N, C-alpha and C positions, 0 to 999 in steps of 0.2 A: 370870879373871872374864869373862863373855860378856854381850853386850847382849840376846841372845835365848835362849829355852829350847833345850835340846838341844845346848849348846856351839856356838852359831852366832851370826852377826852380828859386830859389832865386838868386839875382844878387848883387854883390858888385863891385863898380867901384872905383879905387884908383886914387888919384891926386898927390901922391908923394911916395917916397921910404918907404918901411916897411921892416925892417930887421928880424922881428919875427911875421909872420902872423899866428894867431891861432884864427879862427872864429868858430862858432857853427857847421859848416858843411864843408866837404872837397870840393874843387873845382874840377869839372869834365870836364869843357870846358872853353874856353876863346875866347874873341873877342877884338880886339884893335881898338878903335875909332880914336885916333890920337897919333902921336909921335911914338918913338921906346922905347920898354921896354925890360928888362931882367927879366925873371921869373926863379926861382931856387927852387930846392927840399929840400934845407937845409937853416937854418937860416943864416943871415949875408951874403947873396948872394953867398952861396957855394953850393956844390953838383952838380947835373946835372942842367945846366942852358941853356936857350934858348932865343935868341933874336927874338922878334916879333915886327911888325910894323903896322902902320895904314892899316886897311882892312884885316889883317890876322885873320883867325878864326881857332881855334884848337877845332875840334868837340869832341875829346876825349883825355884829358890829360893823362889818364892811358895808352892809346895806344902809346903816345909819350914818356912818362917817365917811364912806367912800372906799373904793377898792384898795388903795395904797396906804390908807391911814392905819396907825397902830395906837393903842392906848399906851401913853408914856407917863402919865401921872394920874393920881386920884387922891381924894381926901374926903373924910366925913364932913358933912355940913351941920350935923347936930351932935348931941351928946352920945347917942347910941352908936356903937360900932360892933360888927361881928367879931367873934374870936377867930384867930388865924389858924388856918389849916392848909397844908400843902401836900399834894400828891407827889408820887415819885416822878422824877424827870423822864422825858421821853428817851428812847434808846439812842437815837441819833439826833441830838438837839440842834436847833439853829443856834449858831454861836454869835452872841452879841454881848454888850456890856452887862456886868452883874455887880452893881454897886452895893456897898455895905448897907444902904438904906433898905434894900429888898430883904437882906438877911435879917435885919432888925425888925422888919414889919411882918415877916412870915415866920411863924413858929411851927415846930413839928415837921419841918421839911426833912426828907431823906438826906443824910449827910454823905456827900461824895464830892470829889473835886469838881469845882465849877470852872469850866473853861470860859474865859471871857476876853474881850479885847476892846480897845478904845475905838477902833474903826475896822470895818471889814469890807473888802472888795471881793465879790463872789463871781466866779466863772463857772463853766460847765463841769470842769474836773479839777478845779483848784480854788482855794480861798487864800487871800492875803490878809494877814492880821497885823495891826499896828499895836505894839505894846501888849502882847498876849499875857494873860494872868491865870493863875489858879486860885480860887477862893479869894479874889481881890488882891492877891499878892503878885508882884512881878516875878518873872522867872530869871534866876541867876544865869549869867552869861555862859558859864561852864557846865550847866546842868542839862546835858544832852538827853538824859532819860525823861526829864520833865518836858522838854521840847517835843520829844517823840510822843509822850503821853498826851500832851495838848492836842497834837494833830489827830491822834487816835480818838480822843474824846470828841473832836469836831467831826469825826467820820471819815478820816483820811488815813492812808497807809504810810505815805512818804513825807519826809521833811525835805523840800526841794531847795530852800534857801533860808538862812537865818543870819541876821546881822545884829550887832549889839550897840547899845547906847549907854551913856552914863546918866543915871537918874538918882538924885539925892546921894551922890558920892559912890554909887554902886554900879558895876557893869551888869546890865540886864539885857534880855532879848528885846530889841526894839522893833524889828521887822521879821515876819515869819511867813513863808509861803508853804502851805500844805497842799498835797496833790493826791490824785488817784483815790477816789472814794472807795471806802471799804466795801467789799462784796462785788465790785465791778471787775470784769476781766481786763 
């Protein structure tokens, strides 16, 4: 799976099924090295699905599935599956969920904190995050450095608002508003 059309940009190769793919960038093209795979636009192998096999190249997933569609799950349909390889994450990633299943399915990825959230509301100069996390772990309520680092990892300079919730007996960041994209005056 590739970040850009025409099998270019960052690449993630999967070796097994992933029911909830949420990486730092949407996939825009695909190439199958071995085996047969099912790729789907919804979690848990639902939504619009397509079977692809060794040698198949999809130059534009948007053209195949529609402009707003994203690949959210995939699984091998046969015995053969490619080895996992992941390229370095983009400089200013799109921030979405990053479940443990992706970490387990992708080997060799560059290790750096992964900023993720259960839900995101995007504006022109601010993003709202529900239950922000680093590497799949919630952020402790009093860890202002981690909150600031989360916003910076998301491409923003400022923490505009943070509120806390109790989750599994711990006070953690529940709502976070990051603003002013880095590099903008």
